[in-house]
C-alpha positions as a Markdown table, in Angstrom:
| # | Residue | x | y | z |
|---|---|---|---|---|
| 1 | Unk | 4.9 | -16.2 | -21.6 |
| 2 | Unk | 8.1 | -15.4 | -19.7 |
| 3 | Unk | 7.1 | -13.9 | -16.5 |
| 4 | Unk | 9.2 | -11.1 | -15.3 |
| 5 | Unk | 7.2 | -9.8 | -12.3 |
| 6 | Unk | 4.0 | -10.9 | -10.7 |
| 7 | Unk | 2.3 | -8.9 | -8.0 |
| 8 | Unk | -0.9 | -9.0 | -6.1 |
| 9 | Unk | -2.3 | -5.6 | -4.9 |
| 10 | Unk | -5.2 | -5.6 | -2.3 |
| 11 | Unk | -7.1 | -2.5 | -1.9 |
| 12 | Unk | -9.6 | -2.3 | 1.0 |
| 13 | Unk | -12.0 | 0.7 | 1.4 |
| 14 | Unk | -11.8 | 1.5 | 5.1 |
| 15 | Unk | -11.0 | 3.9 | 8.0 |
| 16 | Unk | -8.5 | 6.7 | 7.2 |
| 17 | Unk | -7.2 | 8.7 | 10.0 |
| 18 | Unk | -5.3 | 11.8 | 9.2 |
| 19 | Unk | -3.2 | 13.6 | 11.9 |
| 20 | Unk | -1.6 | 16.9 | 11.8 |
| 21 | Unk | -0.4 | 19.8 | 14.0 |
| 22 | Unk | -3.9 | 21.4 | 13.5 |
| 23 | Unk | -5.9 | 18.5 | 14.4 |
| 24 | Unk | -7.3 | 15.2 | 13.3 |
| 25 | Unk | -9.9 | 14.0 | 10.8 |
| 26 | Unk | -11.4 | 10.7 | 10.5 |
| 27 | Unk | -13.4 | 9.0 | 7.7 |
| 28 | Unk | -15.7 | 6.7 | 9.2 |
| 29 | Unk | -17.7 | 3.5 | 8.4 |
| 30 | Unk | -20.3 | 1.8 | 10.5 |
| 31 | Unk | -23.3 | 3.5 | 12.1 |
| 32 | Unk | -24.0 | 6.0 | 15.0 |
| 33 | Unk | -24.1 | 9.6 | 15.5 |
| 34 | Unk | -24.5 | 11.8 | 18.5 |
| 35 | Unk | -25.2 | 15.3 | 19.4 |
| 36 | Unk | -23.7 | 17.1 | 22.4 |
| 37 | Unk | -25.2 | 20.5 | 23.6 |
| 38 | Unk | -23.1 | 22.2 | 26.4 |
| 39 | Unk | -21.9 | 25.5 | 27.4 |
| 40 | Unk | -19.2 | 25.8 | 24.8 |
| 41 | Unk | -21.6 | 25.1 | 22.0 |
| 42 | Unk | -23.2 | 22.4 | 19.9 |
| 43 | Unk | -21.1 | 19.3 | 18.8 |
| 44 | Unk | -21.8 | 16.7 | 16.3 |
| 45 | Unk | -20.4 | 13.3 | 17.3 |
| 46 | Unk | -19.7 | 10.3 | 15.2 |
| 47 | Unk | -18.1 | 7.0 | 16.3 |
| 48 | Unk | -16.9 | 3.8 | 14.7 |
| 49 | Unk | -17.7 | 0.8 | 17.1 |
| 50 | Unk | -14.8 | -1.3 | 18.0 |
| 51 | Unk | -12.1 | 0.9 | 16.5 |
| 52 | Unk | -11.6 | 3.3 | 19.3 |
| 53 | Unk | -11.9 | 6.1 | 16.7 |
| 54 | Unk | -14.3 | 9.1 | 17.1 |
| 55 | Unk | -14.9 | 12.4 | 15.4 |
| 56 | Unk | -16.2 | 15.5 | 17.2 |
| 57 | Unk | -16.7 | 18.7 | 15.4 |
| 58 | Unk | -18.2 | 21.9 | 16.7 |
| 59 | Unk | -21.4 | 22.7 | 14.7 |
| 60 | Unk | -22.5 | 26.0 | 16.4 |
| 61 | Unk | -21.3 | 28.6 | 18.7 |
| 62 | Unk | -22.5 | 29.3 | 22.1 |
| 63 | Unk | -24.5 | 32.3 | 21.0 |
| 64 | Unk | -26.3 | 30.4 | 18.2 |
| 65 | Unk | -27.8 | 27.7 | 20.5 |
| 66 | Unk | -31.2 | 28.7 | 21.7 |
| 67 | Unk | -32.5 | 27.0 | 24.7 |
| 68 | Unk | -36.0 | 27.3 | 26.0 |
| 69 | Unk | -36.2 | 28.8 | 29.6 |
| 70 | Unk | -38.3 | 25.9 | 30.7 |
| 71 | Unk | -35.6 | 23.3 | 29.9 |
| 72 | Unk | -32.5 | 25.2 | 29.8 |
| 73 | Unk | -31.0 | 23.4 | 32.7 |
| 74 | Unk | -31.8 | 19.9 | 31.4 |
| 75 | Unk | -30.7 | 20.6 | 27.8 |
| 76 | Unk | -27.4 | 22.6 | 28.6 |
| 77 | Unk | -25.5 | 19.6 | 29.8 |
| 78 | Unk | -27.4 | 16.8 | 27.8 |
| 79 | Unk | -25.6 | 14.4 | 25.5 |
| 80 | Unk | -27.8 | 12.5 | 23.1 |
| 81 | Unk | -27.3 | 9.5 | 20.8 |
| 82 | Unk | -29.1 | 9.6 | 17.4 |
| 83 | Unk | -29.8 | 6.1 | 16.0 |
| 84 | Unk | -30.9 | 5.7 | 12.6 |
| 85 | Unk | -32.7 | 2.3 | 12.0 |
| 86 | Unk | -32.8 | 0.3 | 8.6 |
| 87 | Unk | -36.2 | 1.4 | 8.0 |
| 88 | Unk | -35.2 | 5.1 | 8.2 |
| 89 | Unk | -36.9 | 5.9 | 11.4 |
| 90 | Unk | -34.8 | 8.0 | 14.0 |
| 91 | Unk | -34.6 | 7.4 | 17.6 |
| 92 | Unk | -33.1 | 9.9 | 20.1 |
| 93 | Unk | -31.5 | 8.0 | 23.0 |
| 94 | Unk | -29.6 | 8.5 | 26.2 |
| 95 | Unk | -26.0 | 7.3 | 25.4 |
| 96 | Unk | -25.7 | 5.9 | 29.0 |
| 97 | Unk | -28.4 | 3.2 | 28.9 |
| 98 | Unk | -29.7 | 3.6 | 25.4 |
| 99 | Unk | -33.2 | 4.6 | 26.6 |
| 100 | Unk | -35.5 | 6.9 | 24.7 |
| 101 | Unk | -35.4 | 10.6 | 25.7 |
| 102 | Unk | -38.7 | 12.2 | 26.8 |
| 103 | Unk | -40.6 | 14.0 | 23.9 |
| 104 | Unk | -40.2 | 17.3 | 25.3 |
| 105 | Unk | -36.5 | 17.2 | 25.1 |
| 106 | Unk | -36.5 | 15.7 | 21.7 |
| 107 | Unk | -39.0 | 18.3 | 20.5 |
| 108 | Unk | -36.6 | 21.0 | 21.9 |
| 109 | Unk | -33.6 | 19.6 | 20.2 |
| 110 | Unk | -35.2 | 19.3 | 16.9 |
| 111 | Unk | -36.5 | 22.8 | 17.0 |
| 112 | Unk | -33.2 | 24.4 | 18.1 |
| 113 | Unk | -30.6 | 22.2 | 16.3 |
| 114 | Unk | -32.4 | 21.4 | 12.9 |
| 115 | Unk | -29.4 | 22.1 | 10.7 |
| 116 | Unk | -27.1 | 20.2 | 12.9 |
| 117 | Unk | -29.4 | 17.2 | 12.8 |
| 118 | Unk | -29.8 | 17.3 | 9.1 |
| 119 | Unk | -26.1 | 17.4 | 8.6 |
| 120 | Unk | -25.7 | 14.3 | 10.9 |
| 121 | Unk | -28.6 | 12.5 | 9.0 |
| 122 | Unk | -26.7 | 13.1 | 5.7 |
| 123 | Unk | -23.5 | 11.8 | 7.2 |
| 124 | Unk | -25.3 | 8.8 | 8.4 |
| 125 | Unk | -27.1 | 8.1 | 5.1 |
| 126 | Unk | -23.8 | 8.5 | 3.3 |
| 127 | Unk | -22.3 | 5.7 | 5.6 |
| 128 | Unk | -25.3 | 3.5 | 5.3 |
| 129 | Unk | -25.3 | 3.8 | 1.5 |
| 130 | Unk | -21.8 | 2.2 | 1.6 |
| 131 | Unk | -20.4 | 4.0 | -1.3 |
| 132 | Unk | -23.5 | 3.4 | -3.5 |
| 133 | Unk | -23.2 | 6.7 | -5.3 |
| 134 | Unk | -19.5 | 6.2 | -6.2 |
| 135 | Unk | -19.9 | 2.8 | -7.9 |
| 136 | Unk | -20.6 | 4.3 | -11.4 |
| 137 | Unk | -18.2 | 7.1 | -11.1 |
| 138 | Unk | -14.8 | 5.5 | -10.7 |
| 139 | Unk | -14.0 | 5.8 | -14.5 |
| 140 | Unk | -14.8 | 9.5 | -14.5 |
| 141 | Unk | -11.4 | 10.7 | -13.2 |
| 142 | Unk | -9.4 | 8.5 | -15.4 |
| 143 | Unk | -6.7 | 10.2 | -17.4 |
| 144 | Unk | -6.1 | 9.9 | -21.2 |
| 145 | Unk | -3.1 | 7.8 | -22.6 |
| 146 | Unk | 0.3 | 9.2 | -22.8 |
| 147 | Unk | 3.5 | 8.2 | -24.7 |
| 148 | Unk | 5.6 | 10.2 | -22.1 |
| 149 | Unk | 5.7 | 10.9 | -18.5 |
| 150 | Unk | 7.7 | 13.8 | -17.2 |
| 151 | Unk | 8.2 | 14.3 | -13.5 |
| 152 | Unk | 8.8 | 18.2 | -12.6 |
| 153 | Unk | 10.7 | 18.5 | -9.4 |
| 154 | Unk | 9.1 | 20.5 | -6.7 |
| 155 | Unk | 10.7 | 23.2 | -4.6 |
| 156 | Unk | 11.2 | 22.8 | -0.9 |
| 157 | Unk | 8.1 | 24.4 | 0.5 |
| 158 | Unk | 9.4 | 25.5 | 3.9 |
| 159 | Unk | 10.9 | 29.0 | 3.6 |
| 160 | Unk | 14.4 | 29.7 | 4.8 |
| 161 | Unk | 14.6 | 30.7 | 8.5 |
| 162 | Unk | 14.7 | 34.4 | 9.1 |
| 163 | Unk | 17.6 | 35.9 | 11.2 |
| 164 | Unk | 16.4 | 37.7 | 14.2 |
| 165 | Unk | 17.6 | 41.2 | 14.4 |
| 166 | Unk | 20.5 | 41.6 | 16.8 |
| 167 | Unk | 20.8 | 44.3 | 19.4 |
| 168 | Unk | 22.9 | 47.2 | 18.3 |
| 169 | Unk | 25.4 | 49.1 | 20.5 |
| 170 | Unk | 23.9 | 52.1 | 22.1 |
| 171 | Unk | 24.9 | 54.9 | 24.4 |
| 172 | Unk | 24.1 | 52.9 | 27.6 |
| 173 | Unk | 26.1 | 49.9 | 26.5 |
| 174 | Unk | 29.1 | 52.1 | 25.7 |
| 175 | Unk | 29.2 | 53.6 | 29.3 |
| 176 | Unk | 27.9 | 50.6 | 31.3 |
| 177 | Unk | 29.9 | 47.3 | 30.9 |
| 178 | Unk | 27.1 | 45.1 | 32.3 |
| 179 | Unk | 24.7 | 46.3 | 29.7 |
| 180 | Unk | 27.1 | 45.7 | 26.9 |
| 181 | Unk | 27.9 | 42.2 | 28.3 |
| 182 | Unk | 24.1 | 41.4 | 28.3 |
| 183 | Unk | 23.9 | 42.7 | 24.7 |
| 184 | Unk | 26.7 | 40.5 | 23.6 |
| 185 | Unk | 25.2 | 37.5 | 25.4 |
| 186 | Unk | 21.8 | 38.2 | 23.8 |
| 187 | Unk | 23.3 | 38.3 | 20.3 |
| 188 | Unk | 25.4 | 35.2 | 20.7 |
| 189 | Unk | 22.4 | 33.3 | 21.8 |
| 190 | Unk | 20.3 | 34.6 | 18.9 |
| 191 | Unk | 23.3 | 33.6 | 16.6 |
| 192 | Unk | 23.4 | 30.0 | 18.1 |
| 193 | Unk | 19.6 | 29.6 | 17.8 |
| 194 | Unk | 19.6 | 30.9 | 14.2 |
| 195 | Unk | 22.4 | 28.6 | 13.2 |
| 196 | Unk | 20.8 | 25.6 | 14.6 |
| 197 | Unk | 17.4 | 26.4 | 12.9 |
| 198 | Unk | 19.4 | 27.0 | 9.6 |
| 199 | Unk | 21.2 | 23.6 | 10.1 |
| 200 | Unk | 17.8 | 21.7 | 10.6 |
| 201 | Unk | 16.3 | 23.4 | 7.6 |
| 202 | Unk | 19.3 | 22.7 | 5.4 |
| 203 | Unk | 19.2 | 19.2 | 6.3 |
| 204 | Unk | 15.6 | 18.8 | 5.6 |
| 205 | Unk | 16.0 | 20.7 | 2.4 |
| 206 | Unk | 18.8 | 18.5 | 1.3 |
| 207 | Unk | 16.7 | 15.4 | 2.1 |
| 208 | Unk | 13.7 | 16.8 | 0.2 |
| 209 | Unk | 15.9 | 17.7 | -2.9 |
| 210 | Unk | 17.4 | 14.4 | -2.8 |
| 211 | Unk | 14.1 | 12.5 | -2.9 |
| 212 | Unk | 12.8 | 14.8 | -5.6 |
| 213 | Unk | 15.9 | 14.1 | -7.7 |
| 214 | Unk | 15.5 | 10.3 | -7.1 |
| 215 | Unk | 11.9 | 10.5 | -8.2 |
| 216 | Unk | 12.7 | 12.6 | -11.2 |
| 217 | Unk | 15.5 | 10.1 | -12.3 |
| 218 | Unk | 13.1 | 7.1 | -11.7 |
| 219 | Unk | 10.4 | 8.5 | -13.8 |
| 220 | Unk | 12.2 | 10.5 | -16.5 |
| 221 | Unk | 15.1 | 8.2 | -16.9 |
| 222 | Unk | 14.6 | 4.7 | -15.7 |
| 223 | Unk | 10.7 | 4.3 | -16.3 |
| 224 | Unk | 11.1 | 6.1 | -19.8 |
| 225 | Unk | 13.9 | 3.5 | -20.7 |
| 226 | Unk | 11.7 | 0.6 | -19.7 |
| 227 | Unk | 13.6 | -0.5 | -16.5 |
| 228 | Unk | 11.8 | -3.5 | -15.3 |
| 229 | Unk | 12.0 | -2.8 | -11.6 |
| 230 | Unk | 10.8 | 0.7 | -11.8 |
| 231 | Unk | 7.9 | -0.3 | -14.0 |
| 232 | Unk | 6.9 | -2.9 | -11.4 |
| 233 | Unk | 7.1 | -0.5 | -8.5 |
| 234 | Unk | 5.2 | 2.1 | -10.4 |
| 235 | Unk | 2.4 | -0.3 | -11.1 |
| 236 | Unk | 2.2 | -1.2 | -7.6 |
| 237 | Unk | 2.0 | 2.5 | -6.5 |
| 238 | Unk | -0.5 | 3.0 | -9.3 |
| 239 | Unk | -3.0 | 0.2 | -8.5 |
| 240 | Unk | -2.7 | 0.9 | -4.6 |
| 241 | Unk | -3.6 | 4.6 | -5.3 |
| 242 | Unk | -6.9 | 3.9 | -7.0 |
| 243 | Unk | -9.7 | 4.4 | -4.5 |
| 244 | Unk | -12.0 | 1.6 | -5.2 |
| 245 | Unk | -15.4 | 1.8 | -3.4 |
| 246 | Unk | -15.3 | -1.9 | -2.8 |
| 247 | Unk | -12.5 | -4.4 | -2.0 |
| 248 | Unk | -10.7 | -5.1 | -5.3 |
| 249 | Unk | -7.7 | -7.4 | -5.7 |
| 250 | Unk | -5.3 | -7.1 | -8.7 |
| 251 | Unk | -2.7 | -9.6 | -10.0 |
| 252 | Unk | -0.4 | -8.6 | -12.8 |
| 253 | Unk | 2.4 | -10.0 | -14.9 |
| 254 | Unk | 4.7 | -7.9 | -17.1 |
| 255 | Unk | 6.4 | -9.1 | -20.2 |
| 256 | Unk | 8.4 | -6.4 | -21.9 |
| 257 | Unk | 5.6 | -4.0 | -23.3 |
| 258 | Unk | 2.7 | -6.3 | -22.5 |
| 259 | Unk | 0.8 | -6.5 | -19.3 |
| 260 | Unk | -1.6 | -9.1 | -18.2 |
| 261 | Unk | -4.0 | -8.2 | -15.4 |
| 262 | Unk | -6.3 | -10.4 | -13.4 |
| 263 | Unk | -8.9 | -8.5 | -11.4 |
| 264 | Unk | -10.8 | -10.0 | -8.5 |
| 265 | Unk | -14.1 | -8.0 | -8.6 |
| 266 | Unk | -16.2 | -7.3 | -5.7 |
| 267 | Unk | -19.3 | -9.7 | -5.4 |
| 268 | Unk | -22.8 | -8.6 | -6.4 |
| 269 | Unk | -23.8 | -9.2 | -2.9 |
| 270 | Unk | -21.5 | -6.2 | -2.0 |
| 271 | Unk | -24.1 | -3.9 | -3.8 |
| 272 | Unk | -26.5 | -2.4 | -1.0 |
| 273 | Unk | -30.1 | -3.4 | -1.4 |
| 274 | Unk | -31.2 | -0.1 | 0.0 |
| 275 | Unk | -30.7 | 3.6 | -0.5 |
| 276 | Unk | -30.8 | 6.0 | 2.3 |
| 277 | Unk | -31.6 | 9.7 | 1.6 |
| 278 | Unk | -31.8 | 12.7 | 4.1 |
| 279 | Unk | -34.2 | 15.5 | 3.2 |
| 280 | Unk | -32.6 | 18.9 | 2.8 |
| 281 | Unk | -35.2 | 20.7 | 4.7 |
| 282 | Unk | -36.8 | 18.5 | 7.2 |
| 283 | Unk | -35.8 | 15.9 | 9.7 |
| 284 | Unk | -36.7 | 12.8 | 7.6 |
| 285 | Unk | -35.0 | 9.9 | 6.1 |
| 286 | Unk | -36.4 | 8.0 | 3.1 |
| 287 | Unk | -35.3 | 4.5 | 2.5 |
| 288 | Unk | -35.8 | 3.1 | -1.0 |
| 289 | Unk | -35.4 | -0.7 | -1.7 |
| 290 | Unk | -33.3 | -1.5 | -4.6 |
| 291 | Unk | -34.6 | -4.3 | -6.8 |
| 292 | Unk | -32.6 | -7.3 | -7.8 |
| 293 | Unk | -32.6 | -6.0 | -11.6 |
| 294 | Unk | -31.4 | -2.6 | -10.5 |
| 295 | Unk | -28.7 | -4.1 | -8.3 |
| 296 | Unk | -27.4 | -6.2 | -11.3 |
| 297 | Unk | -27.4 | -3.1 | -13.5 |
| 298 | Unk | -25.4 | -1.1 | -10.8 |
| 299 | Unk | -23.1 | -4.1 | -10.5 |
| 300 | Unk | -22.7 | -4.2 | -14.3 |
| 301 | Unk | -21.7 | -0.5 | -14.5 |
| 302 | Unk | -19.5 | -0.8 | -11.4 |
| 303 | Unk | -17.1 | -3.7 | -12.7 |
| 304 | Unk | -16.8 | -2.1 | -16.0 |
| 305 | Unk | -15.9 | 1.3 | -14.5 |
| 306 | Unk | -13.2 | -0.7 | -12.4 |
| 307 | Unk | -11.9 | -2.1 | -15.7 |
| 308 | Unk | -11.9 | 1.2 | -17.5 |
| 309 | Unk | -10.1 | 2.9 | -14.7 |
| 310 | Unk | -7.3 | 0.5 | -14.3 |
| 311 | Unk | -6.6 | 0.3 | -18.1 |
| 312 | Unk | -6.7 | 4.2 | -18.4 |
| 313 | Unk | -4.4 | 4.7 | -15.5 |
| 314 | Unk | -1.8 | 2.1 | -16.8 |
| 315 | Unk | -1.7 | 3.6 | -20.3 |
| 316 | Unk | -1.4 | 7.1 | -18.9 |
| 317 | Unk | 1.3 | 6.6 | -16.2 |
| 318 | Unk | 3.3 | 3.7 | -17.6 |
| 319 | Unk | 4.3 | 4.8 | -21.2 |
| 320 | Unk | 6.2 | 1.8 | -22.1 |
| 321 | Unk | 3.2 | -0.5 | -21.7 |
| 322 | Unk | 1.8 | -0.9 | -25.2 |
| 323 | Unk | -0.8 | -3.7 | -24.8 |
| 324 | Unk | -3.0 | -4.7 | -21.9 |
| 325 | Unk | -4.9 | -8.0 | -21.5 |
| 326 | Unk | -7.3 | -7.7 | -18.5 |
| 327 | Unk | -9.6 | -10.4 | -17.3 |
| 328 | Unk | -11.9 | -9.8 | -14.4 |
| 329 | Unk | -13.5 | -12.6 | -12.3 |
| 330 | Unk | -15.9 | -13.1 | -9.3 |
| 331 | Unk | -16.4 | -15.7 | -6.7 |
| 332 | Unk | -19.6 | -17.4 | -7.7 |
| 333 | Unk | -21.5 | -20.6 | -7.0 |
| 334 | Unk | -21.1 | -23.4 | -9.5 |
| 335 | Unk | -24.6 | -24.7 | -10.2 |
| 336 | Unk | -23.3 | -28.2 | -11.0 |
| 337 | Unk | -21.5 | -29.0 | -7.9 |
| 338 | Unk | -22.5 | -26.2 | -5.5 |
| 339 | Unk | -19.0 | -25.1 | -4.8 |
| 340 | Unk | -17.8 | -21.4 | -4.7 |
| 341 | Unk | -15.3 | -20.9 | -7.4 |
| 342 | Unk | -13.6 | -18.1 | -9.5 |
| 343 | Unk | -15.7 | -17.4 | -12.7 |
| 344 | Unk | -14.4 | -15.0 | -15.2 |
| 345 | Unk | -17.0 | -12.5 | -16.4 |
| 346 | Unk | -15.2 | -10.1 | -18.8 |
| 347 | Unk | -11.9 | -10.3 | -20.7 |
| 348 | Unk | -10.6 | -7.5 | -23.0 |
| 349 | Unk | -7.4 | -7.4 | -25.1 |
| 350 | Unk | -6.5 | -3.7 | -26.1 |
| 351 | Unk | -3.4 | -2.0 | -27.4 |
| 352 | Unk | -2.7 | 1.6 | -26.6 |
| 353 | Unk | -3.4 | 2.9 | -30.3 |
| 354 | Unk | -6.9 | 1.6 | -30.0 |
| 355 | Unk | -7.4 | 3.2 | -26.5 |
| 356 | Unk | -6.3 | 6.5 | -27.9 |
| 357 | Unk | -9.8 | 6.6 | -29.9 |
| 358 | Unk | -11.6 | 7.6 | -26.6 |
| 359 | Unk | -12.3 | 11.1 | -26.2 |
| 360 | Unk | -11.4 | 11.8 | -22.6 |
| 361 | Unk | -12.6 | 15.3 | -22.7 |
| 362 | Unk | -16.1 | 14.1 | -23.0 |
| 363 | Unk | -15.8 | 11.1 | -20.7 |
| 364 | Unk | -19.0 | 11.8 | -18.7 |
| 365 | Unk | -20.9 | 11.0 | -21.8 |
| 366 | Unk | -19.2 | 7.7 | -22.5 |
| 367 | Unk | -21.2 | 4.6 | -21.7 |
| 368 | Unk | -18.6 | 2.6 | -19.8 |
| 369 | Unk | -20.4 | -0.7 | -20.5 |
| 370 | Unk | -20.8 | -0.3 | -24.3 |
| 371 | Unk | -17.3 | 1.3 | -24.5 |
| 372 | Unk | -15.7 | -2.0 | -24.6 |
| 373 | Unk | -17.5 | -3.4 | -27.6 |
| 374 | Unk | -15.0 | -1.7 | -29.9 |
| 375 | Unk | -12.2 | -3.7 | -28.7 |
| 376 | Unk | -11.4 | -7.4 | -28.6 |
| 377 | Unk | -13.8 | -8.5 | -25.9 |
| 378 | Unk | -15.0 | -11.8 | -24.5 |
| 379 | Unk | -18.2 | -11.3 | -22.4 |
| 380 | Unk | -21.6 | -13.2 | -22.0 |
| 381 | Unk | -23.9 | -10.7 | -20.4 |
| 382 | Unk | -27.6 | -9.8 | -20.8 |
| 383 | Unk | -28.9 | -6.2 | -20.9 |
| 384 | Unk | -30.0 | -6.5 | -17.2 |
| 385 | Unk | -26.5 | -7.5 | -16.0 |
| 386 | Unk | -26.8 | -11.3 | -15.9 |
| 387 | Unk | -23.2 | -12.6 | -16.4 |
| 388 | Unk | -22.4 | -16.1 | -17.6 |
| 389 | Unk | -18.9 | -17.6 | -17.2 |
| 390 | Unk | -16.4 | -17.2 | -19.9 |
| 391 | Unk | -12.9 | -18.5 | -21.0 |
| 392 | Unk | -10.8 | -15.4 | -21.0 |
| 393 | Unk | -8.0 | -14.3 | -23.4 |
| 394 | Unk | -5.2 | -15.0 | -20.7 |
| 395 | Unk | -5.0 | -15.5 | -17.0 |
| 396 | Unk | -2.5 | -15.5 | -14.2 |
| 397 | Unk | -2.0 | -18.9 | -12.6 |
| 398 | Unk | -3.1 | -18.6 | -9.0 |
| 399 | Unk | -2.3 | -22.0 | -7.7 |
| 400 | Unk | 0.1 | -23.5 | -5.2 |
| 401 | Unk | 2.7 | -24.4 | -7.8 |
| 402 | Unk | 5.3 | -22.0 | -6.5 |
| 403 | Unk | 4.5 | -23.2 | -3.0 |
| 404 | Unk | 4.8 | -26.8 | -4.0 |
| 405 | Unk | 8.1 | -26.1 | -5.7 |
| 406 | Unk | 9.4 | -24.5 | -2.6 |
| 407 | Unk | 8.4 | -27.5 | -0.5 |
| 408 | Unk | 10.0 | -29.8 | -3.1 |
| 409 | Unk | 13.2 | -27.8 | -2.9 |
| 410 | Unk | 13.1 | -27.9 | 0.9 |
| 411 | Unk | 12.7 | -31.6 | 0.8 |
| 412 | Unk | 15.6 | -31.8 | -1.5 |
| 413 | Unk | 18.1 | -30.4 | 0.9 |
| 414 | Unk | 17.9 | -33.4 | 3.5 |
| 415 | Unk | 18.6 | -35.7 | 0.6 |
| 416 | Unk | 21.5 | -33.8 | -0.4 |
| 417 | Unk | 22.6 | -33.8 | 3.3 |
| 418 | Unk | 22.3 | -37.6 | 3.3 |
| 419 | Unk | 24.3 | -37.7 | 0.3 |
| 420 | Unk | 27.1 | -35.7 | 1.8 |
| 421 | Unk | 26.9 | -37.9 | 4.9 |
| 422 | Unk | 27.3 | -41.0 | 2.8 |
| 423 | Unk | 30.4 | -39.6 | 1.1 |
| 424 | Unk | 31.9 | -38.6 | 4.3 |
| 425 | Unk | 31.1 | -42.0 | 5.6 |
| 426 | Unk | 33.0 | -43.4 | 2.7 |
| 427 | Unk | 35.8 | -41.1 | 3.3 |
| 428 | Unk | 35.9 | -42.2 | 6.9 |
| 429 | Unk | 36.1 | -45.8 | 5.8 |
| 430 | Unk | 38.8 | -45.0 | 3.3 |
| 431 | Unk | 40.8 | -43.0 | 5.9 |
| 432 | Unk | 42.9 | -46.0 | 7.5 |
| 433 | Unk | 43.9 | -46.9 | 4.0 |
| 434 | Unk | 44.9 | -43.3 | 3.2 |
| 435 | Unk | 46.8 | -43.1 | 6.4 |
| 436 | Unk | 48.7 | -46.4 | 5.7 |
| 437 | Unk | 49.9 | -45.1 | 2.3 |
| 438 | Unk | 50.9 | -41.9 | 4.0 |
| 439 | Unk | 53.0 | -43.7 | 6.4 |
| 440 | Unk | 54.7 | -45.8 | 3.9 |
| 441 | Unk | 55.4 | -42.6 | 1.8 |
| 442 | Unk | 56.9 | -40.8 | 4.6 |
| 443 | Unk | 59.2 | -43.9 | 5.3 |
| 444 | Unk | 60.2 | -43.9 | 1.7 |
| 445 | Unk | 61.0 | -40.3 | 1.5 |
| 446 | Unk | 63.2 | -40.1 | 4.8 |
| 447 | Unk | 64.6 | -43.4 | 5.2 |
| 448 | Unk | 65.6 | -44.1 | 1.7 |
| 449 | Unk | 68.1 | -41.1 | 1.4 |
| 450 | Unk | 69.5 | -42.1 | 4.8 |
| 451 | Unk | 70.2 | -45.8 | 3.5 |
| 452 | Unk | 71.5 | -44.6 | 0.2 |
| 453 | Unk | 73.9 | -42.2 | 2.1 |
| 454 | Unk | 75.1 | -45.2 | 4.3 |
| 455 | Unk | 76.0 | -47.2 | 1.1 |
| 456 | Unk | 78.0 | -44.3 | -0.3 |
| 457 | Unk | 80.3 | -44.6 | 2.8 |
| 458 | Unk | 81.7 | -47.8 | 1.3 |
| 459 | Unk | 84.6 | -48.0 | -1.0 |
| 460 | Unk | 83.8 | -47.5 | -4.7 |
| 461 | Unk | 81.7 | -44.4 | -4.5 |
| 462 | Unk | 83.1 | -40.9 | -5.3 |
| 463 | Unk | 83.2 | -37.9 | -3.1 |
| 464 | Unk | 80.7 | -36.2 | -5.2 |
| 465 | Unk | 78.0 | -39.2 | -4.9 |
| 466 | Unk | 78.6 | -39.0 | -1.0 |
| 467 | Unk | 78.0 | -35.2 | -1.0 |
| 468 | Unk | 74.7 | -35.5 | -3.0 |
| 469 | Unk | 73.5 | -38.4 | -0.9 |
| 470 | Unk | 74.1 | -36.6 | 2.3 |
| 471 | Unk | 72.6 | -33.4 | 1.1 |
| 472 | Unk | 69.5 | -35.4 | -0.1 |
| 473 | Unk | 69.2 | -37.0 | 3.4 |
| 474 | Unk | 69.5 | -33.7 | 5.3 |
| 475 | Unk | 66.9 | -31.9 | 3.0 |
| 476 | Unk | 64.6 | -34.8 | 3.5 |
| 477 | Unk | 64.9 | -34.5 | 7.2 |
| 478 | Unk | 64.3 | -30.7 | 7.2 |
| 479 | Unk | 61.3 | -31.1 | 4.9 |
| 480 | Unk | 59.6 | -33.7 | 7.1 |
| 481 | Unk | 60.2 | -31.6 | 10.3 |
| 482 | Unk | 58.7 | -28.4 | 8.7 |
């Protein structure tokens, strides 16, 4: 296969920090939750250890927080840390020294902030489950295949700045010069400010429209015509935008309308072995241990959901791709030598015409594992999700050949330099000989005309011969001097 493009896309689910003029929001991982009760209301606090990121949101107003009179002073300024252990037990701690708070304070907090705590428990369970609920849903948002892709340009969202109403001439400005002067000065400043705003707005709009035109041209013209660079760029963007719940790496090669994909799957060890659930009406967290068989089934569904989503997005957004060969592998232990190595688990070969047989309007009822049986499929898998290594349809070579070639090329340059040096040395050796020949040639060119001209002075030579010989001599001297 003639490889035109080769790319590796690495997608790591992690912390996302979104900043705007209205505030900040943080999507967190890790564990930890805290609750602050103060004069300004109740706040839920979450933090991500080691990242320096934190999230603080107001969960109730000052009026909604009820504090018992007996402990009002102690609770009003208290900050607590809520720790949820692996067994589901909850501890209420002093954030300064991680010591447990007295039962009377904990009891008051539970009584007066039940909804707040339930909200925090649900967030903590979601983090501890580590995307467990998303593993079998990745394919549900997949798009149907399409033979065309049209980008509709967007209008610039920011409205044109409005011109401030200028002060009109009134009776006082007519009779009092200083009032008229102030009016004119005010109007001038308003005009200057408006023109500056209009200039900035126009520049932003021009840049926005240019970007929209560029995108439309790339999608509607270049991508539709099969421009290789644009296809490569769109594939990188497409794969990078898929929100994989677990780390997933993708290599791809493009050859005309064929696409070869190598997917480095998450490991089965990435599947959580416990599921945390917070009660909707009580301050309890239940922990369910996930059996090995259930984990294998979850993993089986997850990797097929990954494969389905990738194929669907490519056939939907890259109209020139007509066939996809996707092979998925994982790092597993070789039972013969004990080494960790890449082992292919699933390989599928699909053309777009076959993929169109899937009813995407009823995708929630599709068994994503059984779905691939209708295509060219290589897979050795039991009903309980036990996979055996396979030999795929096609793979992308992931070795050091390119690196070695680069090293060989780099080692070649010194040899070439040595060859040049040898040639230069040979030239240096031949230089005296060349100089000797040059001296003899100069002597011949200059002195021969002089000798010939001297002979023509003797009797027997015509006047014409003498003129020619002397002209030759003069021209030779002039040529040598120049």
